[in-house]
C-alpha positions as CSV (number, residue, x, y, z in Angstrom):
1,M,19.8,15.1,-15.6
2,P,17.2,16.8,-17.8
3,E,17.5,20.5,-18.4
4,R,14.4,21.6,-17.3
5,N,13.5,21.9,-14.0
6,S,11.8,18.7,-12.9
7,A,10.2,17.8,-9.5
8,E,11.9,14.7,-7.5
9,V,9.3,12.1,-6.4
10,D,10.3,8.6,-5.2
11,T,7.9,6.5,-7.1
12,V,5.3,7.5,-10.3
13,I,2.2,5.5,-10.7
14,V,1.1,5.9,-14.3
15,G,-2.6,5.7,-14.5
16,F,-5.0,5.6,-11.5
17,G,-7.8,2.9,-12.7
18,P,-7.8,-0.4,-11.0
19,A,-4.4,-1.5,-11.0
20,G,-3.0,2.1,-9.8
21,I,-5.7,2.5,-7.2
22,A,-4.8,-1.3,-6.0
23,F,-1.0,-0.6,-5.9
24,T,-1.9,3.0,-3.7
25,C,-3.8,1.0,-1.1
26,A,-1.2,-1.1,-0.6
27,V,1.4,1.8,0.0
28,S,-1.2,3.5,2.0
29,D,-1.8,1.0,4.3
30,W,1.6,0.0,4.8
31,I,2.5,3.3,5.9
32,E,-0.4,3.3,8.2
33,E,0.5,0.0,9.7
34,T,3.8,0.4,10.1
35,G,4.2,4.1,10.7
36,Q,7.0,4.3,8.3
37,N,7.5,6.0,4.6
38,P,10.4,4.7,3.1
39,F,9.4,5.9,0.0
40,G,9.2,9.8,0.1
41,K,6.7,11.0,-2.3
42,V,4.5,8.8,-4.1
43,L,2.8,10.4,-7.0
44,C,-0.1,8.8,-9.4
45,L,-0.8,10.4,-12.7
46,E,-4.1,10.0,-14.2
47,K,-5.3,11.5,-17.7
48,A,-9.1,11.5,-16.7
49,E,-10.2,14.6,-14.6
50,A,-12.0,12.1,-11.8
51,C,-11.6,8.6,-10.9
52,S,-14.1,6.7,-13.2
53,W,-14.3,2.9,-13.8
54,H,-15.6,1.5,-17.2
55,G,-17.2,5.0,-17.4
56,E,-17.9,4.5,-21.2
57,F,-19.7,1.1,-20.4
58,L,-21.9,1.8,-17.4
59,L,-24.6,0.4,-18.9
60,R,-28.2,-0.3,-17.6
61,N,-28.8,-3.8,-16.2
62,T,-25.1,-4.8,-16.1
63,D,-23.1,-6.4,-13.3
64,I,-19.4,-7.3,-12.8
65,N,-18.0,-10.7,-13.7
66,H,-15.9,-11.3,-10.7
67,H,-16.3,-12.2,-6.8
68,V,-17.0,-9.4,-4.2
69,F,-13.8,-10.6,-2.4
70,R,-11.7,-10.3,-5.4
71,D,-11.5,-6.3,-5.1
72,L,-9.3,-3.7,-4.5
73,V,-7.7,-5.0,-1.1
74,T,-9.0,-8.0,0.3
75,P,-7.2,-11.0,-0.8
76,R,-3.9,-8.8,0.2
77,N,-5.8,-7.6,3.6
78,P,-9.0,-8.4,4.3
79,R,-8.7,-5.7,7.3
80,S,-8.2,-3.0,5.0
81,R,-10.4,0.2,5.3
82,F,-10.3,0.0,1.5
83,S,-12.5,-3.1,1.0
84,F,-15.7,-3.4,-0.8
85,A,-17.1,-4.6,2.9
86,M,-15.9,-1.3,4.1
87,Y,-17.7,0.7,1.3
88,L,-21.2,-1.0,1.9
89,K,-20.7,-0.4,5.6
90,S,-20.1,3.3,5.1
91,R,-22.9,3.5,2.6
92,Q,-25.4,1.6,5.3
93,R,-26.0,-1.4,2.7
94,L,-24.3,-4.1,3.9
95,Y,-27.2,-6.2,5.1
96,K,-29.4,-5.1,2.2
97,F,-26.6,-6.0,-0.1
98,G,-26.4,-9.4,1.7
99,L,-30.1,-10.1,0.4
100,L,-29.8,-9.0,-3.1
101,G,-28.7,-12.5,-4.3
102,R,-26.5,-11.4,-7.2
103,P,-23.2,-9.7,-7.8
104,P,-23.3,-5.7,-7.7
105,S,-23.9,-3.7,-10.7
106,R,-21.1,-2.2,-12.5
107,H,-22.7,1.6,-11.3
108,E,-22.4,0.0,-7.5
109,W,-18.5,-1.3,-8.5
110,S,-17.7,2.2,-10.0
111,D,-18.9,3.8,-7.0
112,Y,-16.7,1.5,-4.7
113,M,-13.9,2.8,-7.0
114,A,-14.7,6.2,-6.6
115,W,-15.2,6.0,-2.9
116,V,-11.6,4.3,-2.5
117,A,-10.2,6.9,-4.7
118,S,-11.6,9.7,-2.8
119,Q,-9.7,8.6,0.3
120,L,-6.5,8.5,-1.8
121,S,-6.6,12.1,-3.0
122,E,-3.3,13.1,-1.4
123,Y,-1.6,10.6,-4.0
124,V,-3.1,11.7,-7.2
125,S,-2.8,14.2,-10.0
126,Y,-5.8,14.0,-12.2
127,A,-6.3,15.6,-15.8
128,E,-2.0,15.0,-15.9
129,P,-1.4,12.7,-18.5
130,V,2.1,11.3,-18.8
131,L,3.7,12.0,-22.2
132,S,6.8,10.1,-22.0
133,L,9.2,8.2,-20.1
134,A,12.8,8.8,-20.7
135,P,16.2,7.3,-18.8
136,V,18.4,9.4,-16.9
137,V,21.9,8.1,-17.8
138,E,25.2,8.5,-15.7
139,K,28.3,6.6,-17.2
140,G,26.1,4.3,-19.2
141,E,23.6,3.3,-16.4
142,V,19.8,4.6,-15.7
143,V,19.9,6.2,-12.7
144,G,16.8,7.8,-13.1
145,I,13.3,8.3,-15.1
146,D,12.5,11.5,-16.4
147,V,8.6,11.7,-16.2
148,T,6.9,14.3,-18.7
149,T,3.0,15.1,-18.5
150,E,1.1,18.1,-19.7
151,K,1.8,20.2,-16.6
152,G,5.4,19.7,-16.1
153,G,7.9,16.8,-15.1
154,Y,9.2,14.8,-12.7
155,V,12.3,12.4,-12.0
156,A,11.8,9.3,-10.1
157,K,13.4,6.4,-8.8
158,S,10.5,4.1,-9.5
159,V,7.8,3.9,-12.0
160,V,4.8,1.4,-11.6
161,L,2.9,1.2,-15.1
162,S,-0.8,1.0,-14.5
163,S,-2.3,2.3,-17.5
164,G,-4.1,-1.2,-18.6
165,S,-4.3,-2.4,-21.9
166,W,-5.1,-1.1,-25.2
167,P,-8.1,-1.1,-27.6
168,K,-7.6,-3.3,-30.3
169,I,-8.6,-1.9,-33.3
170,P,-8.3,-4.0,-36.8
171,D,-6.4,-2.2,-39.4
172,L,-9.7,-2.2,-41.8
173,F,-11.5,0.2,-39.6
174,T,-9.0,2.6,-38.7
175,P,-9.3,5.0,-41.5
176,H,-13.1,5.1,-40.6
177,L,-12.8,5.7,-36.8
178,G,-14.8,8.6,-35.6
179,R,-18.3,9.6,-34.6
180,K,-20.0,6.9,-36.4
181,V,-17.0,4.1,-36.4
182,F,-15.8,3.1,-32.9
183,H,-14.3,0.9,-30.4
184,T,-16.7,-0.1,-27.3
185,S,-13.9,1.6,-25.1
186,V,-15.6,4.9,-26.0
187,Y,-19.1,3.6,-26.4
188,L,-21.4,5.6,-24.1
189,S,-20.2,9.1,-25.3
190,H,-20.5,8.2,-28.9
191,V,-23.7,6.7,-28.6
192,Q,-25.3,9.5,-26.4
193,A,-23.8,12.4,-28.7
194,F,-26.3,11.1,-31.5
195,G,-29.1,12.4,-28.9
196,N,-32.3,12.0,-30.6
197,E,-30.9,11.1,-34.0
198,L,-29.4,7.3,-33.3
199,P,-28.7,5.8,-36.2
200,K,-30.9,2.6,-37.3
201,R,-28.5,0.3,-39.1
202,W,-25.6,-1.0,-36.8
203,L,-22.6,-3.4,-37.3
204,V,-21.5,-5.2,-33.9
205,L,-18.0,-6.8,-34.5
206,G,-17.2,-9.4,-31.9
207,S,-18.3,-12.3,-29.9
208,G,-17.4,-10.9,-26.1
209,Q,-19.2,-9.5,-23.4
210,S,-18.8,-5.8,-24.6
211,A,-20.1,-6.8,-28.0
212,G,-22.9,-8.6,-26.4
213,E,-24.3,-5.8,-24.4
214,S,-23.5,-3.2,-27.0
215,A,-26.1,-5.2,-29.4
216,L,-28.9,-5.4,-26.3
217,D,-28.0,-2.0,-25.4
218,L,-28.5,-0.4,-28.9
219,L,-31.7,-2.8,-29.9
220,G,-33.3,-1.2,-26.5
221,R,-33.0,2.4,-27.5
222,G,-35.3,1.9,-30.3
223,G,-38.2,-0.4,-31.8
224,D,-36.5,0.3,-35.3
225,V,-32.8,-0.2,-34.3
226,V,-31.5,-3.2,-36.6
227,V,-28.1,-4.7,-35.3
228,E,-26.0,-7.0,-37.7
229,S,-23.9,-9.1,-35.3
230,V,-20.7,-10.4,-37.0
231,H,-18.9,-13.5,-35.4
232,R,-15.6,-15.6,-36.7
233,S,-17.2,-18.4,-34.3
234,A,-20.8,-19.9,-34.4
235,G,-22.0,-16.8,-32.6
236,F,-22.2,-15.5,-28.6
237,R,-20.6,-18.4,-26.6
238,I,-20.7,-18.6,-22.7
239,G,-17.7,-17.6,-21.0
240,Q,-16.1,-20.4,-19.3
241,L,-17.6,-20.4,-15.6
242,G,-16.7,-23.9,-14.5
243,Q,-14.4,-23.8,-11.4
244,F,-11.5,-26.0,-12.6
245,P,-10.9,-23.8,-15.5
246,N,-11.2,-20.8,-13.6
247,L,-8.3,-22.3,-11.2
248,A,-6.1,-20.2,-13.7
249,F,-6.8,-16.9,-11.9
250,L,-5.4,-18.2,-8.7
251,P,-2.0,-16.6,-7.2
252,E,-0.5,-19.9,-7.6
253,Q,-1.1,-20.2,-11.1
254,V,0.9,-17.4,-12.1
255,D,4.0,-19.1,-10.4
256,Y,3.3,-21.8,-12.8
257,F,2.5,-19.9,-15.9
258,H,5.9,-17.6,-15.1
259,G,7.8,-20.7,-14.8
260,L,7.1,-22.0,-18.5
261,D,9.3,-21.2,-21.4
262,H,8.1,-19.0,-24.2
263,D,6.2,-22.1,-26.0
264,G,4.7,-23.1,-22.9
265,R,3.0,-19.7,-22.2
266,T,2.2,-19.7,-25.9
267,R,0.1,-23.0,-25.7
268,L,-0.9,-22.6,-22.0
269,F,-2.7,-19.1,-22.9
270,A,-4.4,-20.6,-25.5
271,E,-5.8,-23.3,-23.5
272,I,-7.1,-20.9,-20.7
273,R,-8.1,-17.7,-23.0
274,A,-11.9,-18.9,-23.1
275,T,-12.1,-18.1,-19.0
276,N,-11.5,-14.4,-20.1
277,Y,-12.2,-14.0,-23.8
278,S,-14.7,-14.0,-26.5
279,G,-17.7,-15.0,-24.5
280,V,-20.6,-13.6,-22.9
281,D,-22.4,-14.3,-19.1
282,I,-25.3,-16.7,-19.2
283,D,-27.9,-14.0,-18.6
284,D,-26.7,-12.1,-21.8
285,S,-26.5,-15.0,-24.0
286,R,-30.1,-15.8,-22.9
287,A,-31.1,-12.1,-23.2
288,L,-29.7,-12.1,-26.8
289,Y,-31.3,-15.2,-28.0
290,S,-34.6,-14.1,-26.6
291,Q,-34.2,-11.1,-28.6
292,I,-34.1,-13.1,-31.9
293,Y,-36.8,-15.4,-30.7
294,E,-39.4,-12.7,-29.8
295,D,-39.0,-10.6,-32.8
296,S,-39.6,-13.8,-35.0
297,I,-42.9,-13.9,-33.3
298,E,-43.8,-10.7,-34.6
299,G,-41.9,-11.3,-38.2
300,K,-39.0,-9.2,-37.5
301,E,-35.5,-9.6,-37.4
302,R,-33.8,-6.9,-35.7
303,L,-30.6,-8.8,-34.3
304,R,-29.4,-10.5,-37.4
305,M,-26.3,-12.9,-36.8
306,S,-23.6,-13.6,-39.3
307,P,-21.7,-16.3,-37.9
308,F,-18.5,-17.9,-39.1
309,S,-17.8,-14.6,-41.1
310,V,-15.3,-12.0,-41.0
311,V,-15.3,-8.2,-42.4
312,E,-13.6,-8.5,-46.0
313,S,-14.1,-4.7,-46.8
314,V,-15.5,-1.4,-45.3
315,S,-15.9,2.0,-47.6
316,A,-18.0,5.1,-47.1
317,A,-21.2,5.4,-49.1
318,G,-22.4,8.9,-48.3
319,E,-23.5,9.1,-44.6
320,A,-23.6,5.2,-44.6
321,Y,-21.0,2.2,-45.1
322,D,-20.6,-0.6,-47.4
323,V,-19.6,-3.5,-45.7
324,V,-18.6,-6.9,-47.1
325,L,-18.8,-10.1,-45.4
326,R,-17.2,-13.5,-45.9
327,D,-18.1,-16.6,-44.5
328,L,-14.6,-18.6,-43.5
329,F,-16.1,-21.7,-44.5
330,T,-17.7,-21.4,-48.0
331,G,-16.4,-18.2,-49.0
332,R,-19.7,-16.9,-50.1
333,R,-19.8,-13.0,-49.6
334,K,-22.7,-10.8,-48.4
335,A,-22.8,-7.2,-48.6
336,V,-24.6,-5.2,-45.8
337,V,-25.3,-1.4,-45.6
338,V,-25.0,0.1,-42.2
339,D,-24.9,3.6,-40.8
340,A,-22.7,3.1,-37.8
341,I,-20.0,0.5,-36.5
342,V,-19.4,-0.6,-32.9
343,L,-16.2,-2.4,-32.6
344,G,-16.4,-5.0,-29.5
345,T,-12.8,-6.5,-30.6
346,G,-11.2,-6.5,-27.0
347,Y,-7.9,-5.2,-25.7
348,E,-4.4,-6.0,-26.2
349,Q,-0.9,-5.4,-24.4
350,P,1.8,-4.2,-26.7
351,R,5.0,-6.4,-26.5
352,V,6.7,-3.0,-25.7
353,P,4.8,-0.6,-23.7
354,P,5.2,2.9,-26.1
355,L,6.0,5.1,-22.8
356,L,9.2,2.6,-22.6
357,A,10.6,3.5,-26.5
358,D,13.6,5.6,-25.0
359,F,14.4,2.5,-22.8
360,L,14.7,0.0,-25.8
361,P,18.7,0.2,-25.2
362,W,18.4,-1.1,-21.7
363,L,15.5,-3.3,-22.3
364,E,15.9,-7.3,-22.2
365,L,13.5,-8.7,-24.6
366,D,12.0,-12.0,-24.8
367,E,12.2,-14.2,-27.8
368,D,9.0,-12.9,-29.1
369,G,10.2,-9.3,-28.8
370,S,8.4,-8.5,-25.5
371,V,10.0,-6.8,-22.6
372,T,11.4,-9.4,-20.2
373,V,9.1,-9.2,-16.9
374,D,10.2,-10.9,-13.8
375,R,8.1,-12.8,-11.4
376,D,7.9,-9.6,-9.1
377,Y,6.3,-7.7,-12.3
378,R,9.6,-5.5,-12.4
379,I,10.9,-5.0,-16.2
380,V,14.2,-6.1,-16.6
381,L,16.9,-3.1,-17.4
382,K,20.4,-4.3,-18.1
383,G,23.0,-2.8,-15.9
384,S,20.8,-0.7,-14.2
385,P,19.9,-1.7,-10.5
386,R,19.3,1.9,-9.2
387,V,15.8,2.1,-11.0
388,A,12.7,0.0,-11.2
389,I,10.0,0.1,-13.6
390,F,7.2,-2.5,-13.1
391,A,4.3,-3.8,-15.4
392,N,1.1,-3.6,-13.2
393,G,-1.6,-5.0,-15.2
394,Q,0.6,-5.1,-18.5
395,S,2.4,-8.3,-18.3
396,E,-0.1,-11.2,-19.7
397,R,2.6,-12.9,-21.8
398,A,4.8,-13.1,-18.7
399,H,1.9,-13.9,-15.9
400,G,-0.9,-15.3,-17.7
401,I,-4.7,-14.7,-18.0
402,S,-4.9,-13.0,-14.7
403,D,-2.9,-10.0,-16.0
404,A,-5.5,-9.2,-18.4
405,Q,-8.7,-6.9,-18.0
406,S,-9.4,-8.9,-14.6
407,F,-9.9,-7.9,-11.1
408,S,-8.9,-11.4,-9.9
409,L,-5.2,-10.3,-8.8
410,V,-4.9,-6.6,-8.7
411,A,-4.4,-6.8,-4.9
412,V,-2.0,-9.3,-4.6
413,R,0.0,-8.2,-7.8
414,A,-0.2,-4.8,-5.9
415,E,1.4,-6.6,-2.5
416,R,4.2,-8.3,-4.4
417,I,5.3,-5.0,-6.3
418,L,5.3,-3.0,-3.0
419,A,7.3,-6.2,-1.6
420,S,9.9,-5.5,-4.1
421,L,10.1,-1.9,-3.9
422,L,10.7,-2.3,-0.2
423,E,13.3,-4.8,-0.7
424,G,14.9,-2.4,-3.1
425,R,15.0,0.5,-0.6
426,S,16.3,-1.9,1.9
427,A,19.2,-2.7,-0.4
428,D,19.6,1.0,-1.1
429,A,19.9,1.7,2.5
430,L,22.8,-0.7,3.0
431,T,24.7,0.4,0.0
432,A,24.5,3.9,1.7
433,D,25.5,2.6,4.8
434,A,28.2,1.0,3.4
435,R,29.2,3.9,1.2
436,A,29.4,5.9,4.3
437,A,31.2,3.5,6.2
438,D,34.0,3.6,3.6
439,A,34.1,7.1,3.2
440,P,36.7,9.3,5.0
441,A,35.5,10.7,8.3
442,T,35.6,14.4,7.3
443,G,33.7,17.0,9.7
444,E,30.9,16.8,7.6
445,R,30.5,12.9,7.9
446,L,31.1,13.1,11.6
447,L,28.3,15.7,11.9
448,E,26.1,13.4,10.2
449,A,27.0,10.4,12.3
450,S,26.2,12.2,15.5
451,R,22.7,13.1,14.3
């Protein structure tokens, strides 16, 4: 056991974003419906000071990209008190929302998330980032999980990793990260920090939703702002909205994907990735093209497209940056000077979550070096059946596109993880009963049996 004094809890949830909240909703619903709590203490550890959904990207005139039924709970339990419909009713907007004719805005969806989180406050500790996870080992077997945070420590039987994906930062930009070079995951705080001194010349890298919305937002902040928009492809493409490609987000498709071998998963993911990556919605595509068209009427070029291009070099030049772009087909180079750079380069899931570095001797790894995750989202630990670590929204390679930055399966994934945990608790109880039956009937045992 750890030398320091650590509080014992049953289950620790790392992260209180959509995945963590959805799982906590599942636990809370189950306890309320059954009147039982086989878990003891369940604790969510969140690094932020309050619940915030895409707080750095709550831009004007943006809405969500999924159906409202794919909220935190409805696919698992439409009767749950945590549904979006219940939120609308509590806000007295149920009928008015029905007349809206569009999806909820990001601001409204963020408010829904905060509304749910406020009802789960007994489970969560904010401003408590997890610093490390370490195995508690007895006779070569992991029997517990030591959780270290900035505020203290815990020993848990189970951990549910719900901290999401990591911003993808191209190596070329890493040395320049700071006030003027940043990822869209920190967009608003960086842009707002400029105050009235917003840079005029911007480079926005990427072809996805965040890149497109960043470009539009910057152009809307000042008539003298110019954006160099850089793409490996032809430009901003509309995300795959067809009904049939989007069947990839159905729960039964996870069974199909998970049942494939490594090569099959890789090929299938390449086939369906356009449903969730490197695409903008039709409204943003129209707005971006209209910006170029309307500016041309006035003889302006505020949104400058660089298709089929990559950034070859970046160097600081005083308060600005010299950037060299290279055309992927002709090889021609173009030099541009910008004052700031936004990386709309998306997110990625490490093959081994950094928090599991100390568990490497016990981790089963797939042929590509990623952690092995079973169908119930349980990370496979060798010879350690008494503990469980779950990948809650961090197993895209094993479960497919719905396990990426998507709300599609947060509710049913939470249900599956909960069922696995409950099954484990039942097995633990049977094992304890068997041990008690085999133990000598001492006075203490007899006293326990009589209670």
